[in-house]
Residue, then its C-alpha position, 0 to 999 in steps of 0.5 A: x421425594x429425593x431432594x437433589x444434592x446441592x453440591x459435588x459427589x462422584x458421579x453428579x455435577x450441581x450447575x447452576x443454568x442462568x435463564x435464557x431466550x428462548x423465542x425464536x426469533x426478534x424479526x419484525x413482520x417484514x422483515x428479512x432475517x437470515x437463519x443462525x442455527x437452533x436455541x437450545x434449552x440450557x444444553x439440549x436442542x430445541x429445535x427450534x430455528x433461531x434468526x436475525x434481522x439481515x438489517x441487524x448486522x447493517x449495524x455492525x456485529x461483534x463476534x468473539x470465542x478461543x481458539x476452537x469454539x467454532x469463530x470460522x464456522x460461526x462467519x462463514x454460516x452467516x457470510x454465505x446465508x448473508x449472500x453478499x460481497x465481503x472484505x477480510x482482513x485476516x492478521x495471522x491465519x489463512x482459513x478464508x482461503x477455502x473459500x475460493x472452492x464457493x466462491x469463483x470471483x473470490x481474490x485471496x492478496x497476501x503480502x508474500x512478494x515471491x505471490x503473482x496476489x502480491x497486494x502492493x499498496x501505497x499507504x499515501x494514495x487515497x481516492x480522487x475527491x476524497x478528503x485530503x486533510x482527513x487522511x493525513x490526519x488519520x495516516x498520523x493517527x495510524x503510524x503514531x498508534x502503530x509505531x507508539x510515538x511519544x513526545x515531538x516525535x506524532x509532530x514532526x510526523x503531521x509537518x513531514x506529511x503536510x510536506x511531502x503532499x506539497x512537495x509532490x504539488x498538493x494545495x492543503x487548502x483546497x486539496x488540489x494538485x497542479x499536476x493533475x492534468x499532466x501525469x497518471x493519477x498514480x505519480x501525484x500521490x508522496x511514497x513512503x521514500x518522500x516522506x524519510x527525506x522530508x524527514x530527514x531534512x526537517x530533523x536537519x533543519x531543526x534547532x534539535x541537536x546531540x542527543x534528541x536529534x539522534x534519538x528522534x532519528x533511530x526513533x521515527x527516521x529508523x523506523x519509516x526508513x524501513x518501509x523504503x527497503x527489502x520486501x516491506x519496500x516492494x509492499x508500500x514503497x509504490x505508487x500502486x493501491x487497490x481497485x475499491x471498486x472491484x472489491x465492493x463487487x466482488x469477494x476479496x481477502x487479505x492475507x498478513x500473516x505474512x508480515x512478521x512485526x504487530x506494529x507493520x499489520x496495525x499500519x497496513x489494516x488502518x490504511x486499508x480500512x481507511x481508503x477503503x471507508x473513503x471510497x465508501x463514502x464518495x460512492x455512496x451515490x452511486x449506489x442508490x438503494x438502501x440497506x446491507x450490501x457489502x461485509x466487512x470481516x476484521x479478526x484479530x480485531x484487537x490489532x485496530x481497537x485496542x482496549x488501553x486500560x492498562x497500558x502505563x504508558x500515557x503518550x501512547x495511551x493518548x495515541x492508540x486512544x486517538x486511533x481508536x475514536x478515530x475508527x470508530x468514529x468510522x464504524x458510526x459512519x460507514x453503517x450509513x453506506x450500505x456498510x457492515x462490520x463484523x469485529x472478529x477477537x480471541x479476546x474480548x477484553x482485549x478490545x475498546x469496551x465502545x467497539x462492543x458496545x457498540x456492536x449491535x449483534x454480539x454472539x459468543x463462544x467459548x472462554x475461560x479467560x476471567x476478565x474477557x467473560x465479565x467483559x461480555x458479561x454486561x453486552x450479554x446481560x447475565x447475572x453472576x453466574x459466567x462459569x458456563x461461558x467457559x461450558x460452551x461446546x463447540x458450536x455453542x454460542x450466546x447471542x444477544x441483539x436490538x431487542x432481545x432483552x436477555x442472550x439466546x443460547x444457540x447451536x451454529x450447525x456443521x457448515x456442510x462440506x466443510x471439512x470436503x472444503x478443508x481437505x481438498x484446498x491446499x494454501x500456497x506452501x503446496x502450490x507451485x507459484x511462478x516467481x514474480x517478475x521483480x524477483x528475476x529482474x534483483x537477481x539479473x541486477x546483481x550481475x555488473x556486467x550486464x548492470x553495466x550495460x544497461x547502465x549506459x544505454x538506460x542513460x542515452x535513453x533518458x537523454x533521449x526522451x528529454x531532448x529528442x524531437x519526442x512528437x516526433x521520436x518517441x516511440x521509435x526511442x521506445x523500441x530501441x531501448x525495449x529490443x535493447x534490454x531484451x538483448x542484453x536481457x539474454x545475453x547476461x541473464x543466464x536462460x532468462x530469454x523467457x522473462x525478458x520480453x516480459x512487460x512486469x520484469x522490464x518496467x520494474x527493471x528499467x523503473x528500478x535502476x532509472x531510479x538507481x541512476x538519477x539520484x546518483x545523478x541528481x543527488x541533491x532534487x529528488x523532486x526534479x527525479x521523481x519528475x524525470x521518473x515518472x515519464x518515463x516510468x509511465x512512457x516504458x508504462x504506455x508503450x508495454x499496454x498498448x504496442x506505442x504511445x497515441x497522439x494525445x499520450x505523447x503531447x501530455x508528455x511532452x507539456x509535463x517535460x517542458x511545464x515541469x522537468x525543464x523549469x524545475x532544471x531551469x531553477x535548479x541550475x541560474x540557482x546553484x552555488x557549484x562554479x563548475x555549474x556557473x560556467x557551463x550556463x555561461x557558455x550553454x548560453x542562457x540554456x540551462x536544461x544543457x546544462x547536465x549533459x553539457x558537465x556529463x559529455x565533458x567527464x566523458x572525454x577528459x575520461x576516455x583522455x586525461x591529457x584532452x585538455x594538454x596545450x598542443x596536444x592535439x590538433x582542434x581538428x582531432x578534438x573537435x570529432x571527439x567531441x561529435x562524436x561522444x556527443x552522439x553517443x549520449x543519445x539512443x538515435x540520431x538526436x535532432x540536428x537543433x539540439x546537436x548542434x547546439x551541444x557540440x557548439x557550448x562543448x567545444x567553448x567549454x573546453x576552448x576548441x574551435x567549433x567544427x560542424x559535420x554533421x555526417x559524422x554524427x549520423 
């Protein structure tokens, strides 16, 4: 007999193949299974089908392997056979986009502002009924981990998160908002802009000074402010949130490749997972049937479930560990609600060991990094010889699930028609997406002539909305404002007539310029600015959606104006130490809500007529007429007679002009 050579020589290579499971199924009687592929005996296909129980995916799956080893094909194979709604978070590539050919209801969200399917999300939003405390803790953990905060910064962040929610009317103890029945739900939550204001105020009020103050401002405040400007400001500093109820019922992919910063990707991935987890937890009662109902696929999972071994900075390790613990607890709890997770990554060594250990199914493709192979050794119960993992062909995988004493070597067949789908589907770079309306609004706001005219129009609109008879005139005020805005866009927009009557364009244009105007008018009163912007923005939104405001909508807005905005104005002017405000408050007869408007009108008169106050320069009758005209010019439509009369009297008193009533001139 010829003896098998014990070493390699030309034309012959000796390999040691480990023992693998050869059973074709590990499904208990009565269980539903999903076909994965065909069992292999060493390097040969046996033809025996290998299946996994569907219920096993409810306890999560870990899938890893090098680029090109077949991970995507395996995942697509499982998604088609499990036939469940899913959500994919894809930080780098855009591979799942091609599944649009398979799922007609599939939505693909991107982080590219010109894309009509751009994802805008307010990280501070959480589902009504969810825990405010849990969300604040999660935000602190996610941001601290993504930015590697150190020293006192996590504590500063936490304190300012609390202050931001309190500023918006939240009671931390009860988790309720005092304005929840008065204003639209999306305006109840803080934004990155409000958080930055609170961080800046906190640092100014603190005992930090010199180098410490500069360090905290640079390391914490500057990073947070990056989410309030430019593209990231559009994406993150807003009042929008995903419709998780809709996402739960369909196929959704979220592409993050447009975000260049890994920290930004980490924050967004963590926020989506946190908000989605809170939604699923609240909604579990509506889906009483047991078993797997939805899949969540997390690509490049090391961005969230990071292995802290090798990180030398102990403070960074602490924040990352806290993040991993939070998400791991989420993984353990979410399976009770019928959610299955696919944790996907190229390198197991970058993933926290507990995440791999607690995944019920492990699917390993080709890898050639020693640390990666050692990481999966115990998970697959392999013995010593790891070299063969680097020899797995494309599509070959090692699989181990619950109840399997050994891993099985399985060949996952290539999805039929997959190559055809690849060639037919073109990514967004090859498609002609229409420009998003916000980009066109930003463009026209660069025109100084338009901005000057629109700024005056907005001022009149806000005055009418705040001081005129809203019950009788709300729809007339809004209609006039929309018509005039369209006229200005056509006059100064150089061919932008197409966008001039588009609701999204008008809403973005109005809100952006209003915010700038309010910050200029009340620079030290951000909460008042927020409330005015809430009311005006919601009025415009409802008008654009429905053509007019319903009686109930007007009543809610009027109550909000009376009980929230006016009360803040009264507090602001009564407590002001500004001598000018004190003087105006005196002449206003205690009606403090008009103080700001009186000051604006008086300033406008002096700007038009610099020697107005010069004694004997002009007749009192002419002065009174000028005051009446300026009062009328501050509103879009003829204002309520009582309001007009009150303002005219107070300004005449302020400027020491005898009051002369002339309503004809006002009309």
